[in-house]
N, C-alpha and C positions, 0 to 999 in steps of 0.2 A: 812557329817553333817555341817550346815553351822555355821560360827562364828557370835558372836553378831553384828558385824559391816557391814555384808552383807545385812540385811533387810533394805530396802528403800522403799520409796513410791515417784511417779512421780504424781505430781498435775498438769494437764494440763488446763491451764486458771487461770490467776492472777486477777480474778475480787473479788467481794464480798465474793463470795462463796469458791474461791479457797485460798483466804487469810485466811478466817475464818478458814477452814479446817486445814491451814498450822499451825495457831496459836493453834490449838487444838492438832496437833501432835507435836508440840515444847513443849508444856505443858506436855506431855505424853512421853516425851524422845524417840520419833520416828523420824527417820532420813527421811528426805524428800527433794524434789527439785521442785520448781516452774517453768514451762515453759509457759511463755507468748508470743502471738503473736506481740503484739506491742512494742515499744521501751521503755516503762515505764509501770508503773502502774497508768492507767486513766480509768475514768467512765463517761459513758455518763448519762445525765437526772441530773435534778435539786435536786430533794428530794427523800428520801425513808421513807416510814411510817413503825415506830417500834410500835407495839402492845405489850401487855403482854408477849405472846409468845415467839416473837422475843426476847425482852430483857432477858427473863429466859434463852433462849438458848444461847445468848452471855455470859451470866454470867456463864452458865456450861461449856461453851467453856474454858473460863478463866475468874474467879472471877474477875479480875482487868478491864475487858472490860466494866462493869456497870459503873464504876466511870469515864472510859475514856469517855464514851457516854454522860454523864451529862456535861461534857465540850463542847459538840459540838451541843447537841440536842436544838431543840425549841419547846415548849409547849404552849398549849392554856393559856389564861390569867389567872390570881388568880379566884378561885371560879370555873373555868371550867377545871381545870388540868385533871380531869378523863373522860372528853368528848370525844368519839371517833369523832363523827360527831353529828352536828346538822343538821335535816332534816328539809327541807322547801320546800313549794310549789313554783314552777317555774313560775306560771301562775295563775290568780285568776280562782276560780270555781263558780258554782250558790250559794254555800253556803259558799265559804271561800275567805278571800282577798288573794291578791298577797303576796307573801313572808311569808305566815302563817307557824308558827313554827309547824312542825308535832310532832317531839319527839327529845329527846336528847339520843344517844345512847351511853351507859357509858361502859368504859373499864378500870376499876381500876386495876393495879395502875399507868398505863402510859397515859391513855387516848390516843389521837393521837401525839406521839412522831415524829419529824421529823428530820432528819439528812441530810445535804448535801451529795450527794453521793461521790462526789471527797474528800471531808473533812474526811468522814468515811473511804474511800478506803485509804487514806494516814496514818490515824491513824492505821489500819489494817497491812499495809505494814510495818510500824516500828517495830510493834511487831512481825510479821513473820520473819524479819530480810531480808535485800535486799542481804544479801551474801547468801541466800538461792534460789534466782531467777536467771534465766537466760531468757532474752529478745530476740526478733525478731526470735523466735522459732515456725513456722507455722507447725502443725502436718500434714503430708499429708498421713501417713500409720503407722502401727505398725504390729509386730509379735511375738507370744508366743511360748516359748520352756516349757520343764518341770521346767526350774530353773528362768526363768525370763520374762521380757517383754522388745522387742527391738522398741524404738520409732524411727521413720524416719522423717526428717524434710525438708521444702522447700529448705533449704541453702545446701543441702546435706550431713548435719551432722546426728549423731545416738546418742542415749542414752540408757541405760539400767536401769531397775528396777525391783524391786520383785513384785511391785503391780503398777497399774495406776488407779487414780480416776479422772475422767472426770468432771472438773467444769468448762467446755468452753461454757456454755450458750447456747441460744436457736439455734445458728448456729453451734453447738458442731462438730467438725470434727471428733471427737472419736464416736460421734454416727454414723456418716456417714460410718465410716470405720467398725465400728462394726456390722451394720445393713444393709449396702450395699446402695450405692448413689441412686439406683432406688426405693427402696422400701417405701410405703406410710407412713411407721413409721418413716422415716428418716427427711424427711422436716416439718417444722411448716406450718400450714395453715392459710389464712386470715379468720379472725372471722366475717366478714361483719360490723364490728364497729370500729371506731377511735376517735381521738380526735383533736380537735383545741386547741392547748396549747400555753399558754404565761404565763410570770412572771411579776406581776404587782406591783407597789409600794403600800405598806400598806396605806400610807396617801392618796392615791387616791381613796382608796376604802372606807375610813372611812366616807366621805360625804354620801356615799350610804348604807353603812351598820351599821354606827355607830362605834364607837372606838372597844367595845367589839366584835361585828360581825366580823370587818376587821381583830382581831387577834384570831379569832376561827375557827377551821376546820368546813365546811359546805357543804351541799350537795342540791342543788335545783334539785327537780323532776318535770319534764313537760313533754309536748307532745314529745313523741319518742326520749328522752334523757333525761341526767342529766347533772348538772354542778357542778363541786367540786372546792373547794378552801380550801388551808390549807397553815398555814404561814411556811415560812423558813427564813434562815439568821437571826436567831435570832430575828424573827418578824419584820424586815424591809421590806420583801418581801412576796408575796403571789403566791404560785403555783397555777395557774388556768387552768382548763379543761373543755372544751366544747365537752362532749361526745355524738355521734349519730351515727345512722345506717349509713351506706354508702354500700348497699348490692350490689352494680354493681362492676363488677370487674375492678381492678386498671389498669390504663393504661400500666403500666409495672408492672407484679408482684413482681420483684426484687426491685422496689423501693418503700420503705415502708414510705417514706415522700414525701407530695406533697406540695412544697412551695407555699406561698402567696395565702391563701384560704379563704379570707376575705368574698367574695361575696357568696361562697357557704356556709360559716357559717352564714352569715345574712339570706340567704333564708332557712336554715334549722332550725333556731331559731326564725324565723319571729313571729310565734304563740304565743310565751312566754311572760311573764309580764314585767311591766316597769323596776322593780329592774334588772332583767337579762339583759334587753337591756342596762341598764346604764353600767353594767359591760361589756357588749359586746364591748360598744363604747371604752373602753380604751384598747382593745385587739390589735389594729394596724392590722396588715395584717398577721395572723398567719398561720404556717405549719398546716398541716393535719398529723398526725401521724397513721398509719394503725396498727392495733394490729394483732398479730398472737398467735398461741398456738399449741401445740402438740396434735392434734385431736384424732390420733391412736397411739397406745402404743404396743410396743413388749412384747411378753410374759414375758420376763425378762430383767432389765436392767444391767445385769452383764453377763461376758462371760469370763471364765478362771479367769485371774488375773486382769480384766478390768472392772471396775464400772462407771457407770454414776450417777452423783448426781446433785442438784439443777436444773436449768433451763436445762441443757443438757438432764436430765431425763424426767422432767415435767414442761416444760414452759407452763404458764397459764396466762389467762386474768386477768387483775389487778383490776377487780372491787369489790374485796373484802380486797385489799390492802395486801395479804396473801403471794406472790410468794417469797418475801425476807426471811418472815419468816422459809418458808418451807425448804429454802435453809440452813438457820443458823440450823434448825433441823436436817437436814441431815448430816451437818458437825460434828455435837455434836456426833451424834449414829455412824456415821462412825468412828470417831476417838477412840470411846470407844470400839467397836468391834476390831479394829486394834490394840489397847493396848493391849489384850490377845492374839495376834501372839506370840508364843514363839521362840525368834531369834535364840534358840539352837537348834530348829527341822526343818526339811523340811517345806517350806512355803506353798507348793500347796495345801495341802487337809486343812490346817489352813484357808487360804485365801477362799477357796470354801467355808467353813463352816462360815466364817465371812461375806461373801458378801451376801449368801442365809439367814442367820439369820437378816443381816441388812434390806434386801428387804422385807422379810416376816413381819417385823414390820412396816417401812417405807413406802412401796408401797399403802397400802390400804389408809393409811391416806392422803399422798400427791394426789393420785388420786382422793378421795372424794374432796379434796379442789380444785384441777384443775376443775371438773366438776361442781361444786357449784361456782366458780368463773365465769365459762363460763356463767351459768344459771343467775347469779347475775345481769347483765345489764339488761335482761328481768325483774327482779323481780323491779329493779329501775324504769323502764320505765313504768311498767304495772299500777301503782298507779294513775298516772293522767287521769282525765277525765274531762269534764265540770260539770257533774252532780254528782260528787264525792259525796259519803255518809259518813255519820259517821261511819257506820258499817264497810264499806270497810276500811276506815281509821285506825279503831281500829286492824283490822286483820292485815294490813301492819305493823303496830307498833310491834306487838306480834311476828310476823314471821321474822321481822327485828332483832329483839332482841334474838330471838332463834337462828337465822342463824349463828352467829357470836360467841356464847359462847363456843361451843366445839373448835373452832379454836383459840381462845384466852388463853383457860383455860384447854389445854390438858395436860398430866402429861409427859413431854418430858423426865424427869429423868427415870419415869418407862419404856418409850419405849426403852432406853439404857440398864436398867436392864433385859428386856424380850430378848433384841436381843443377849446381851452377855449370858444369861442364855442358848438361845437356841443353840447358838455357842459352849458352853462348853458341852452341851449334845451330839451335833452330834459327837464332836471330840471323846467323850466317846465311843460312839456306834462304831465310826470307829475303834478305837483302840480295842475293843472287838471283831470285827468281823475279824481284821487282825491278832489277835492272841487267837484263841478259846481254843487251847490246853493248853495254859499257864493259860488262864482264868478260865478254868474248873479245874486246879490243883489247883488254888488259892481258890477259892469257896469250893473245897472239903476239902482242910486243914483248 
């Protein structure tokens, strides 16, 4: 029988998902170790969108995280705090002027809160504990026994753990080992869509959008694409993305970033209106970031003592700003089911019940978010046409409002309750099956 000190969790990947899980485990007194490929905790990208469900997940992981986020985040200006995005036309139509406000999508209580990715990562790392991390550990394989998982790293070292939770992102090494390197479910695929991305000074956008507009999250929808802007760095800068189709194959499928793409951007947005062209003038010579997602999914995201969560399980297109929120929900629910593992009993059947219950609750939701996020690009780009009618505009507004409500206002705490209840029920059934005679005697007495 195991002693209380032997049950431990290996978290592979020290990004936002892995550190959030680490904090959740630490809060629940579950021993863990983080194995990170890089030499330190670092995060690529300018900003992360935090909607109502993401904030709730952080607060459930650790109530102190909500207050910590308030010190880091950037919000829309007074009066627009609950606005997720202002939707505007990116070009004039027969009946509407350029930059016409179509609607304001409301997402109380957060609106579109943004946080610098690396700022958030460092705040999470402090709470997770640097003493719980091991750096420069690139996973190359693992093997399982009845008692543990042995992890193998590129530097020739090994580690053991009772359970492994993979938080190593879209390029997940754990996913490759679990599913096999040649399986179509292993590798993410190019979505045919990408973004010309830049970070602009808010003061440079104010003459174009006005003071309030330059400080408020915006989406311009137009021919074959959309343009998104949202404030970062406490309103001093604006993260700006010109999204468009790029259906042809990339020159090198392994190169996800094409540098110096101003001419391609200007060609793709040539038919857009004056306001977008003024914004584009500020973009310099931006790179093109090709987006990828897991188009094919395995039957299960867990195998024995190993489970995938976050982008390792369900990397998705960013067109609903929902990927980070799903990772945070994953981390909370995973920590909750692991907190019900009895450290005084053998872990194997308990982990099987925990992972199965976790997946039964989380996979349908995360898969639906994945699919609708991929579809959302077409939703944004299907609105614009030169002869746009009021009826089509109204239908778009209603669909856009409905599209996000189930993501933002899901019952995250209820997910964990359902998962832990299912786990307990499975373990009880397993006990009854293992001891039918004793159970029958107890019932008889």
